[in-house]
VMD Tcl script that builds the backbone (N, CA, C; Angstrom):
set m [mol new atoms 405]
animate dup $m
set s [atomselect $m all]
$s set {name element resname resid chain x y z} {
  {N N UNK 1 A 92.539 10.794 61.787}
  {CA C UNK 1 A 93.090 12.063 61.384}
  {C C UNK 1 A 92.150 12.724 60.379}
  {N N UNK 2 A 92.053 14.022 60.481}
  {CA C UNK 2 A 91.355 14.796 59.463}
  {C C UNK 2 A 92.322 15.833 58.908}
  {N N UNK 3 A 92.074 16.254 57.682}
  {CA C UNK 3 A 92.840 17.346 57.088}
  {C C UNK 3 A 91.850 18.426 56.673}
  {N N UNK 4 A 92.257 19.670 56.801}
  {CA C UNK 4 A 91.364 20.792 56.512}
  {C C UNK 4 A 92.181 22.025 56.142}
  {N N UNK 5 A 91.503 23.026 55.613}
  {CA C UNK 5 A 92.149 24.282 55.260}
  {C C UNK 5 A 91.676 25.350 56.244}
  {N N UNK 6 A 92.522 25.678 57.201}
  {CA C UNK 6 A 92.168 26.605 58.276}
  {C C UNK 6 A 91.845 27.995 57.748}
  {N N UNK 7 A 92.600 28.471 56.776}
  {CA C UNK 7 A 92.374 29.825 56.246}
  {C C UNK 7 A 90.994 29.934 55.608}
  {N N UNK 8 A 90.576 28.915 54.877}
  {CA C UNK 8 A 89.253 28.918 54.250}
  {C C UNK 8 A 88.162 28.888 55.321}
  {N N UNK 9 A 88.355 28.084 56.352}
  {CA C UNK 9 A 87.368 27.995 57.427}
  {C C UNK 9 A 87.219 29.344 58.127}
  {N N UNK 10 A 88.338 29.975 58.481}
  {CA C UNK 10 A 88.270 31.286 59.148}
  {C C UNK 10 A 87.608 32.335 58.260}
  {N N UNK 11 A 87.917 32.303 56.969}
  {CA C UNK 11 A 87.366 33.288 56.035}
  {C C UNK 11 A 85.844 33.172 55.940}
  {N N UNK 12 A 85.347 31.965 55.746}
  {CA C UNK 12 A 83.918 31.785 55.515}
  {C C UNK 12 A 83.073 31.837 56.786}
  {N N UNK 13 A 83.685 31.673 57.936}
  {CA C UNK 13 A 82.932 31.802 59.192}
  {C C UNK 13 A 83.146 33.174 59.825}
  {N N UNK 14 A 83.977 33.997 59.172}
  {CA C UNK 14 A 84.344 35.322 59.693}
  {C C UNK 14 A 84.932 35.222 61.099}
  {N N UNK 15 A 85.611 34.112 61.375}
  {CA C UNK 15 A 86.268 33.910 62.664}
  {C C UNK 15 A 85.316 33.662 63.826}
  {N N UNK 16 A 84.041 33.433 63.554}
  {CA C UNK 16 A 83.037 33.192 64.595}
  {C C UNK 16 A 83.293 31.818 65.231}
  {N N UNK 17 A 83.708 31.812 66.492}
  {CA C UNK 17 A 84.085 30.568 67.181}
  {C C UNK 17 A 82.964 29.538 67.160}
  {N N UNK 18 A 81.719 29.963 67.381}
  {CA C UNK 18 A 80.618 28.989 67.420}
  {C C UNK 18 A 80.396 28.357 66.048}
  {N N UNK 19 A 80.541 29.146 64.967}
  {CA C UNK 19 A 80.392 28.586 63.624}
  {C C UNK 19 A 81.540 27.639 63.297}
  {N N UNK 20 A 82.746 28.004 63.701}
  {CA C UNK 20 A 83.904 27.151 63.446}
  {C C UNK 20 A 83.719 25.802 64.131}
  {N N UNK 21 A 83.336 25.829 65.404}
  {CA C UNK 21 A 83.150 24.578 66.142}
  {C C UNK 21 A 81.980 23.775 65.590}
  {N N UNK 22 A 80.917 24.469 65.192}
  {CA C UNK 22 A 79.758 23.794 64.617}
  {C C UNK 22 A 80.159 23.083 63.322}
  {N N UNK 23 A 80.974 23.741 62.521}
  {CA C UNK 23 A 81.444 23.134 61.272}
  {C C UNK 23 A 82.239 21.862 61.557}
  {N N UNK 24 A 83.213 21.954 62.447}
  {CA C UNK 24 A 84.031 20.780 62.761}
  {C C UNK 24 A 83.174 19.645 63.313}
  {N N UNK 25 A 82.249 19.971 64.198}
  {CA C UNK 25 A 81.415 18.929 64.790}
  {C C UNK 25 A 80.537 18.250 63.751}
  {N N UNK 26 A 79.867 19.045 62.919}
  {CA C UNK 26 A 78.934 18.469 61.953}
  {C C UNK 26 A 79.608 17.772 60.786}
  {N N UNK 27 A 80.711 18.295 60.312}
  {CA C UNK 27 A 81.359 17.713 59.139}
  {C C UNK 27 A 82.299 16.572 59.501}
  {N N UNK 28 A 83.001 16.685 60.628}
  {CA C UNK 28 A 84.012 15.677 60.943}
  {C C UNK 28 A 83.608 14.706 62.049}
  {N N UNK 29 A 82.639 15.064 62.882}
  {CA C UNK 29 A 82.242 14.179 63.973}
  {C C UNK 29 A 80.885 13.547 63.700}
  {N N UNK 30 A 79.868 14.353 63.425}
  {CA C UNK 30 A 78.517 13.840 63.176}
  {C C UNK 30 A 78.311 13.641 61.680}
  {N N UNK 31 A 79.079 12.775 61.079}
  {CA C UNK 31 A 79.083 12.621 59.632}
  {C C UNK 31 A 77.706 12.292 59.066}
  {N N UNK 32 A 76.872 11.627 59.825}
  {CA C UNK 32 A 75.534 11.280 59.345}
  {C C UNK 32 A 74.667 12.493 59.080}
  {N N UNK 33 A 74.930 13.587 59.778}
  {CA C UNK 33 A 74.138 14.804 59.604}
  {C C UNK 33 A 74.836 15.821 58.711}
  {N N UNK 34 A 75.962 15.452 58.140}
  {CA C UNK 34 A 76.784 16.405 57.385}
  {C C UNK 34 A 76.038 17.009 56.210}
  {N N UNK 35 A 75.367 16.204 55.399}
  {CA C UNK 35 A 74.754 16.728 54.174}
  {C C UNK 35 A 73.627 17.708 54.464}
  {N N UNK 36 A 72.793 17.419 55.443}
  {CA C UNK 36 A 71.728 18.377 55.770}
  {C C UNK 36 A 72.324 19.650 56.358}
  {N N UNK 37 A 73.385 19.528 57.135}
  {CA C UNK 37 A 74.064 20.702 57.696}
  {C C UNK 37 A 74.630 21.567 56.579}
  {N N UNK 38 A 75.283 20.959 55.597}
  {CA C UNK 38 A 75.865 21.714 54.491}
  {C C UNK 38 A 74.792 22.380 53.637}
  {N N UNK 39 A 73.666 21.716 53.444}
  {CA C UNK 39 A 72.579 22.302 52.652}
  {C C UNK 39 A 71.930 23.491 53.360}
  {N N UNK 40 A 71.883 23.450 54.681}
  {CA C UNK 40 A 71.219 24.502 55.449}
  {C C UNK 40 A 72.117 25.701 55.739}
  {N N UNK 41 A 73.421 25.579 55.549}
  {CA C UNK 41 A 74.358 26.649 55.877}
  {C C UNK 41 A 75.237 26.962 54.680}
  {N N UNK 42 A 74.986 28.100 54.040}
  {CA C UNK 42 A 75.752 28.448 52.844}
  {C C UNK 42 A 77.235 28.617 53.168}
  {N N UNK 43 A 77.546 29.144 54.362}
  {CA C UNK 43 A 78.951 29.317 54.733}
  {C C UNK 43 A 79.630 27.965 54.906}
  {N N UNK 44 A 78.906 26.988 55.460}
  {CA C UNK 44 A 79.485 25.648 55.653}
  {C C UNK 44 A 79.697 24.960 54.305}
  {N N UNK 45 A 78.754 25.145 53.404}
  {CA C UNK 45 A 78.872 24.553 52.076}
  {C C UNK 45 A 80.079 25.134 51.344}
  {N N UNK 46 A 80.301 26.429 51.459}
  {CA C UNK 46 A 81.433 27.050 50.780}
  {C C UNK 46 A 82.764 26.585 51.370}
  {N N UNK 47 A 82.795 26.311 52.660}
  {CA C UNK 47 A 84.011 25.793 53.287}
  {C C UNK 47 A 84.298 24.389 52.766}
  {N N UNK 48 A 83.287 23.545 52.772}
  {CA C UNK 48 A 83.467 22.141 52.401}
  {C C UNK 48 A 83.942 22.003 50.958}
  {N N UNK 49 A 83.388 22.799 50.072}
  {CA C UNK 49 A 83.752 22.747 48.660}
  {C C UNK 49 A 85.159 23.298 48.443}
  {N N UNK 50 A 85.553 24.243 49.267}
  {CA C UNK 50 A 86.813 24.961 49.049}
  {C C UNK 50 A 88.020 24.346 49.747}
  {N N UNK 51 A 87.928 23.148 50.251}
  {CA C UNK 51 A 89.038 22.614 51.046}
  {C C UNK 51 A 89.947 21.669 50.258}
  {N N UNK 52 A 90.137 21.924 48.951}
  {CA C UNK 52 A 91.035 21.064 48.180}
  {C C UNK 52 A 92.444 21.100 48.768}
  {N N UNK 53 A 92.896 22.277 49.143}
  {CA C UNK 53 A 94.234 22.424 49.710}
  {C C UNK 53 A 94.141 22.226 51.220}
  {N N UNK 54 A 94.157 20.989 51.638}
  {CA C UNK 54 A 93.975 20.659 53.053}
  {C C UNK 54 A 95.334 20.554 53.718}
  {N N UNK 55 A 95.881 21.687 54.118}
  {CA C UNK 55 A 97.241 21.719 54.635}
  {C C UNK 55 A 97.329 21.610 56.152}
  {N N UNK 56 A 96.214 21.538 56.834}
  {CA C UNK 56 A 96.211 21.413 58.293}
  {C C UNK 56 A 95.688 20.032 58.674}
  {N N UNK 57 A 96.104 19.550 59.852}
  {CA C UNK 57 A 95.633 18.237 60.281}
  {C C UNK 57 A 95.332 18.226 61.774}
  {N N UNK 58 A 94.449 17.335 62.143}
  {CA C UNK 58 A 94.100 17.096 63.543}
  {C C UNK 58 A 93.969 15.603 63.766}
  {N N UNK 59 A 94.390 15.166 64.925}
  {CA C UNK 59 A 94.178 13.787 65.357}
  {C C UNK 59 A 93.093 13.819 66.424}
  {N N UNK 60 A 92.266 12.830 66.457}
  {CA C UNK 60 A 91.223 12.700 67.492}
  {C C UNK 60 A 90.309 13.915 67.598}
  {N N UNK 61 A 89.799 14.385 66.458}
  {CA C UNK 61 A 88.867 15.517 66.470}
  {C C UNK 61 A 87.640 15.187 67.317}
  {N N UNK 62 A 87.207 13.930 67.294}
  {CA C UNK 62 A 86.052 13.521 68.104}
  {C C UNK 62 A 86.287 13.837 69.576}
  {N N UNK 63 A 87.485 13.501 70.062}
  {CA C UNK 63 A 87.794 13.724 71.472}
  {C C UNK 63 A 87.771 15.208 71.822}
  {N N UNK 64 A 88.297 16.029 70.928}
  {CA C UNK 64 A 88.301 17.467 71.179}
  {C C UNK 64 A 86.888 18.021 71.240}
  {N N UNK 65 A 86.081 17.725 70.253}
  {CA C UNK 65 A 84.730 18.296 70.175}
  {C C UNK 65 A 83.821 17.736 71.265}
  {N N UNK 66 A 83.865 16.452 71.489}
  {CA C UNK 66 A 82.934 15.809 72.415}
  {C C UNK 66 A 83.352 15.968 73.876}
  {N N UNK 67 A 84.643 15.839 74.172}
  {CA C UNK 67 A 85.086 15.772 75.563}
  {C C UNK 67 A 85.655 17.056 76.146}
  {N N UNK 68 A 85.743 18.102 75.358}
  {CA C UNK 68 A 86.338 19.341 75.861}
  {C C UNK 68 A 85.279 20.260 76.471}
  {N N UNK 69 A 84.332 19.683 77.180}
  {CA C UNK 69 A 83.238 20.451 77.766}
  {C C UNK 69 A 83.703 21.495 78.781}
  {N N UNK 70 A 84.816 21.233 79.432}
  {CA C UNK 70 A 85.293 22.170 80.442}
  {C C UNK 70 A 86.029 23.357 79.825}
  {N N UNK 71 A 86.264 23.323 78.507}
  {CA C UNK 71 A 86.981 24.402 77.823}
  {C C UNK 71 A 85.986 25.371 77.183}
  {N N UNK 72 A 86.414 26.608 77.051}
  {CA C UNK 72 A 85.580 27.607 76.384}
  {C C UNK 72 A 85.702 27.444 74.873}
  {N N UNK 73 A 84.781 28.060 74.146}
  {CA C UNK 73 A 84.862 28.040 72.687}
  {C C UNK 73 A 86.169 28.676 72.226}
  {N N UNK 74 A 86.580 29.742 72.887}
  {CA C UNK 74 A 87.830 30.419 72.526}
  {C C UNK 74 A 89.030 29.482 72.701}
  {N N UNK 75 A 89.053 28.727 73.793}
  {CA C UNK 75 A 90.155 27.784 74.014}
  {C C UNK 75 A 90.192 26.718 72.919}
  {N N UNK 76 A 89.017 26.247 72.508}
  {CA C UNK 76 A 88.951 25.241 71.447}
  {C C UNK 76 A 89.442 25.806 70.117}
  {N N UNK 77 A 89.043 27.042 69.822}
  {CA C UNK 77 A 89.459 27.658 68.558}
  {C C UNK 77 A 90.964 27.931 68.557}
  {N N UNK 78 A 91.526 28.344 69.694}
  {CA C UNK 78 A 92.984 28.525 69.790}
  {C C UNK 78 A 93.671 27.188 69.538}
  {N N UNK 79 A 93.133 26.125 70.101}
  {CA C UNK 79 A 93.658 24.768 69.877}
  {C C UNK 79 A 93.679 24.456 68.378}
  {N N UNK 80 A 92.546 24.682 67.699}
  {CA C UNK 80 A 92.442 24.416 66.264}
  {C C UNK 80 A 93.400 25.298 65.463}
  {N N UNK 81 A 93.498 26.560 65.859}
  {CA C UNK 81 A 94.375 27.499 65.168}
  {C C UNK 81 A 95.834 27.072 65.296}
  {N N UNK 82 A 96.259 26.766 66.508}
  {CA C UNK 82 A 97.647 26.350 66.713}
  {C C UNK 82 A 97.945 25.020 66.021}
  {N N UNK 83 A 97.001 24.101 66.073}
  {CA C UNK 83 A 97.197 22.816 65.399}
  {C C UNK 83 A 97.391 23.019 63.896}
  {N N UNK 84 A 96.722 24.018 63.339}
  {CA C UNK 84 A 96.829 24.272 61.902}
  {C C UNK 84 A 98.188 24.829 61.499}
  {N N UNK 85 A 98.976 25.281 62.454}
  {CA C UNK 85 A 100.297 25.841 62.161}
  {C C UNK 85 A 101.382 24.761 62.080}
  {N N UNK 86 A 101.020 23.534 62.412}
  {CA C UNK 86 A 101.989 22.443 62.330}
  {C C UNK 86 A 102.206 22.036 60.871}
  {N N UNK 87 A 103.358 21.475 60.609}
  {CA C UNK 87 A 103.709 21.061 59.264}
  {C C UNK 87 A 103.282 19.610 59.029}
  {N N UNK 88 A 102.379 19.412 58.079}
  {CA C UNK 88 A 101.868 18.083 57.784}
  {C C UNK 88 A 102.974 17.163 57.255}
  {N N UNK 89 A 103.882 17.711 56.451}
  {CA C UNK 89 A 104.951 16.889 55.881}
  {C C UNK 89 A 105.915 16.405 56.959}
  {N N UNK 90 A 106.171 17.225 57.970}
  {CA C UNK 90 A 107.000 16.775 59.092}
  {C C UNK 90 A 106.308 15.620 59.814}
  {N N UNK 91 A 105.011 15.763 60.021}
  {CA C UNK 91 A 104.228 14.699 60.659}
  {C C UNK 91 A 104.364 13.391 59.864}
  {N N UNK 92 A 104.201 13.465 58.549}
  {CA C UNK 92 A 104.284 12.268 57.711}
  {C C UNK 92 A 105.708 11.703 57.676}
  {N N UNK 93 A 106.698 12.576 57.557}
  {CA C UNK 93 A 108.089 12.121 57.467}
  {C C UNK 93 A 108.609 11.509 58.766}
  {N N UNK 94 A 107.996 11.848 59.892}
  {CA C UNK 94 A 108.396 11.263 61.172}
  {C C UNK 94 A 107.466 10.124 61.573}
  {N N UNK 95 A 106.646 9.693 60.619}
  {CA C UNK 95 A 105.694 8.601 60.845}
  {C C UNK 95 A 104.771 8.867 62.021}
  {N N UNK 96 A 104.336 10.102 62.097}
  {CA C UNK 96 A 103.352 10.474 63.105}
  {C C UNK 96 A 103.883 10.702 64.498}
  {N N UNK 97 A 105.187 10.846 64.655}
  {CA C UNK 97 A 105.718 11.043 66.005}
  {C C UNK 97 A 105.887 12.518 66.368}
  {N N UNK 98 A 105.972 13.399 65.384}
  {CA C UNK 98 A 106.090 14.833 65.683}
  {C C UNK 98 A 104.715 15.463 65.490}
  {N N UNK 99 A 104.006 15.596 66.595}
  {CA C UNK 99 A 102.655 16.163 66.533}
  {C C UNK 99 A 102.544 17.455 67.331}
  {N N UNK 100 A 103.630 17.895 67.906}
  {CA C UNK 100 A 103.631 19.134 68.679}
  {C C UNK 100 A 103.886 20.322 67.760}
  {N N UNK 101 A 103.701 21.513 68.292}
  {CA C UNK 101 A 104.019 22.748 67.588}
  {C C UNK 101 A 105.161 23.421 68.329}
  {N N UNK 102 A 106.259 23.735 67.641}
  {CA C UNK 102 A 107.328 24.470 68.315}
  {C C UNK 102 A 106.794 25.819 68.812}
  {N N UNK 103 A 107.151 26.180 70.013}
  {CA C UNK 103 A 106.636 27.404 70.627}
  {C C UNK 103 A 106.917 28.646 69.782}
  {N N UNK 104 A 107.987 28.660 69.027}
  {CA C UNK 104 A 108.323 29.837 68.227}
  {C C UNK 104 A 107.324 30.075 67.099}
  {N N UNK 105 A 106.516 29.071 66.733}
  {CA C UNK 105 A 105.494 29.255 65.692}
  {C C UNK 105 A 104.190 29.814 66.260}
  {N N UNK 106 A 104.111 29.979 67.540}
  {CA C UNK 106 A 102.927 30.473 68.229}
  {C C UNK 106 A 102.700 31.962 67.948}
  {N N UNK 107 A 101.430 32.358 67.835}
  {CA C UNK 107 A 101.090 33.769 67.614}
  {C C UNK 107 A 100.314 34.374 68.785}
  {N N UNK 108 A 100.165 33.643 69.862}
  {CA C UNK 108 A 99.424 34.097 71.040}
  {C C UNK 108 A 100.387 34.392 72.189}
  {N N UNK 109 A 99.966 35.234 73.144}
  {CA C UNK 109 A 100.813 35.441 74.331}
  {C C UNK 109 A 100.986 34.117 75.089}
  {N N UNK 110 A 102.202 33.785 75.437}
  {CA C UNK 110 A 102.496 32.506 76.099}
  {C C UNK 110 A 101.743 32.396 77.423}
  {N N UNK 111 A 101.610 33.506 78.154}
  {CA C UNK 111 A 100.867 33.471 79.417}
  {C C UNK 111 A 99.422 33.038 79.199}
  {N N UNK 112 A 98.834 33.467 78.090}
  {CA C UNK 112 A 97.461 33.072 77.765}
  {C C UNK 112 A 97.386 31.581 77.441}
  {N N UNK 113 A 98.389 31.098 76.720}
  {CA C UNK 113 A 98.406 29.673 76.359}
  {C C UNK 113 A 98.525 28.778 77.586}
  {N N UNK 114 A 99.273 29.237 78.574}
  {CA C UNK 114 A 99.442 28.445 79.788}
  {C C UNK 114 A 98.128 28.269 80.544}
  {N N UNK 115 A 97.168 29.164 80.298}
  {CA C UNK 115 A 95.852 29.070 80.939}
  {C C UNK 115 A 94.871 28.220 80.136}
  {N N UNK 116 A 95.226 27.904 78.897}
  {CA C UNK 116 A 94.345 27.113 78.041}
  {C C UNK 116 A 94.367 25.658 78.529}
  {N N UNK 117 A 93.198 25.160 78.907}
  {CA C UNK 117 A 93.081 23.812 79.476}
  {C C UNK 117 A 93.299 22.692 78.461}
  {N N UNK 118 A 93.408 23.046 77.183}
  {CA C UNK 118 A 93.559 22.031 76.144}
  {C C UNK 118 A 94.984 21.898 75.638}
  {N N UNK 119 A 95.887 22.716 76.190}
  {CA C UNK 119 A 97.271 22.736 75.727}
  {C C UNK 119 A 98.241 22.495 76.871}
  {N N UNK 120 A 99.384 21.920 76.543}
  {CA C UNK 120 A 100.492 21.770 77.496}
  {C C UNK 120 A 101.740 22.351 76.840}
  {N N UNK 121 A 102.476 23.157 77.589}
  {CA C UNK 121 A 103.721 23.711 77.075}
  {C C UNK 121 A 104.865 23.068 77.846}
  {N N UNK 122 A 105.713 22.360 77.088}
  {CA C UNK 122 A 106.860 21.669 77.678}
  {C C UNK 122 A 108.035 21.749 76.721}
  {N N UNK 123 A 109.212 22.014 77.227}
  {CA C UNK 123 A 110.445 21.998 76.436}
  {C C UNK 123 A 110.341 22.799 75.135}
  {N N UNK 124 A 109.788 23.977 75.233}
  {CA C UNK 124 A 109.675 24.880 74.076}
  {C C UNK 124 A 108.766 24.334 72.979}
  {N N UNK 125 A 107.844 23.445 73.346}
  {CA C UNK 125 A 106.869 22.899 72.405}
  {C C UNK 125 A 105.472 23.002 72.991}
  {N N UNK 126 A 104.483 23.097 72.108}
  {CA C UNK 126 A 103.081 23.107 72.514}
  {C C UNK 126 A 102.508 21.738 72.165}
  {N N UNK 127 A 101.931 21.072 73.166}
  {CA C UNK 127 A 101.308 19.773 72.980}
  {C C UNK 127 A 99.796 19.926 73.111}
  {N N UNK 128 A 99.077 19.131 72.356}
  {CA C UNK 128 A 97.630 19.205 72.282}
  {C C UNK 128 A 97.026 18.077 73.111}
  {N N UNK 129 A 96.170 18.426 74.053}
  {CA C UNK 129 A 95.636 17.494 75.039}
  {C C UNK 129 A 95.028 16.234 74.416}
  {N N UNK 130 A 94.325 16.376 73.305}
  {CA C UNK 130 A 93.618 15.234 72.738}
  {C C UNK 130 A 94.373 14.547 71.605}
  {N N UNK 131 A 95.689 14.734 71.554}
  {CA C UNK 131 A 96.504 14.036 70.570}
  {C C UNK 131 A 97.645 13.331 71.282}
  {N N UNK 132 A 97.909 12.119 70.885}
  {CA C UNK 132 A 99.008 11.346 71.467}
  {C C UNK 132 A 99.976 10.949 70.370}
  {N N UNK 133 A 101.258 10.913 70.680}
  {CA C UNK 133 A 102.269 10.560 69.681}
  {C C UNK 133 A 102.044 9.165 69.145}
  {N N UNK 134 A 102.287 9.056 67.835}
  {CA C UNK 134 A 102.243 7.753 67.188}
  {C C UNK 134 A 100.865 7.236 66.861}
  {N N UNK 135 A 99.838 8.065 66.937}
  {CA C UNK 135 A 98.498 7.581 66.622}
  {C C UNK 135 A 98.264 7.570 65.135}
}
mol reanalyze $m
mol bondsrecalc $m
mol representation Tube
mol addrep $m
């Protein structure tokens, strides 16, 4: 699991999908290259320093970044955005069993979400392809 501050990430990358994905890959997946990446990118450095309030969480970030080759950058960013809307305290209080997002918390057109290859919509909930209950 990783925790991050989605609002800070969006602010410092100006919502640029490629920068957002590059940040997640370099900081959370390719940890060995993290320090050189942060030194070379002022926006990445400002994100990393500013994430004290890490109110968003993701499970299996490696799987999303590495294996979602068939998805577009936009689909990946929607995945990250929706995942950030979940309540971390609910996740902790249910011992990791509530990892979905209730559909009513969604800010995207539902028809668009149904086309996203990284999401499943079932029983008024949004499930994330690379997360499994109880992990």
